[in-house]
C-alpha positions in Angstrom: -12.3 10.3 7.9 -9.4 9.5 10.3 -11.6 7.3 12.6 -10.8 3.6 12.3 -14.6 3.0 11.4 -14.9 5.8 8.9 -16.9 4.9 5.8 -14.2 6.2 3.5 -12.2 2.9 4.0 -15.1 1.2 2.2 -14.9 3.4 -0.9 -14.9 1.2 -3.9 -13.2 4.0 -6.0 -9.6 5.0 -5.3 -7.2 7.4 -6.9 -3.4 7.4 -6.8 -3.1 4.9 -4.0 -5.0 3.7 -1.0 -3.9 6.6 1.3 -3.9 9.5 -1.2 -7.3 10.8 -0.1 -6.3 10.8 3.4 -3.1 12.6 2.9 -4.8 15.2 0.8 -7.3 15.8 3.6 -4.5 16.0 6.2 -3.0 18.9 4.1 -6.3 20.7 3.7 -5.5 23.4 6.2 -1.9 24.0 5.3 1.6 22.5 5.1 2.6 19.7 7.5 5.9 18.0 8.3 6.2 14.2 7.7 6.1 13.6 11.5 2.8 15.5 11.8 1.2 13.4 9.0 2.4 10.3 10.8 0.5 11.3 14.0 -2.7 11.9 12.2 -2.4 8.9 9.9 -1.2 6.5 12.6 -2.4 3.4 10.7 -0.2 4.2 7.8 3.4 2.8 7.7 6.2 5.3 7.1 7.1 3.5 3.9 3.5 3.7 2.7 3.2 7.3 3.6 6.5 8.1 1.8 5.2 6.3 -1.3 1.9 8.2 -1.2 3.6 11.5 -0.9 5.9 10.7 -3.8 3.0 9.6 -6.0 1.1 12.8 -5.1 4.2 14.9 -5.8 4.7 13.2 -9.2 1.0 13.7 -10.0 1.3 17.5 -9.1 -1.1 17.3 -6.1 1.5 17.9 -3.4 4.6 19.9 -3.2 7.6 19.2 -1.0 9.6 22.1 0.4 12.9 21.9 2.4 13.1 24.5 5.1 16.6 25.6 6.1 17.6 27.4 9.2 18.5 26.3 12.8 16.2 23.4 12.4 16.0 21.9 8.9 12.9 20.1 7.9 10.6 19.2 5.1 7.1 20.3 4.7 4.4 19.0 2.4 1.5 21.2 1.1 -1.2 20.9 -1.5 -0.7 22.5 -4.9 -3.7 24.3 -6.5 -4.3 21.1 -8.4 -4.2 19.1 -5.2 -6.6 21.6 -3.5 -9.0 21.1 -6.4 -9.4 17.5 -5.2 -10.9 18.5 -1.9 -14.5 18.9 -3.2 -14.2 15.5 -5.0 -13.0 13.8 -1.8 -15.8 15.4 0.2 -18.3 14.2 -2.3 -16.9 10.7 -2.1 -16.9 10.8 1.7 -20.6 12.0 1.6 -21.5 9.1 -0.8 -19.8 6.5 1.5 -21.6 7.9 4.5 -24.9 7.8 2.7 -24.3 4.2 1.6 -22.5 2.9 4.7 -25.0 0.1 5.6 -25.2 -1.1 2.0 -21.5 -1.3 1.6 -21.1 -3.2 4.9 -23.9 -5.6 3.9 -22.3 -6.2 0.6 -18.9 -6.9 2.1 -20.4 -9.1 4.7 -22.3 -11.1 2.2 -19.2 -11.6 0.0 -17.2 -12.9 3.0 -19.8 -15.5 3.8 -20.3 -16.6 0.3 
């Protein structure tokens, strides 16, 4: 999914925003800091990532937690609702993978038309 040539970028259906699915997948294995998300999602601008995180928080899919202590930082984690999106995203990724060639052919045909 994080490979530049991943079929998920061809997905005709999107929810929340362009990067939401990738953010949710990044948080699949536990909380992450903004800077950790930026490393994994290197093609996403800081502004777009911030917008995605805010939209996902608004929709109840991600929670933001401020950690205090010697080093203060913010972590993002999936809520139970956000975690419920993981099988949906996996199904969409599988569909994209199964129809990769058809999607590429359609886009190429549209570009030359």
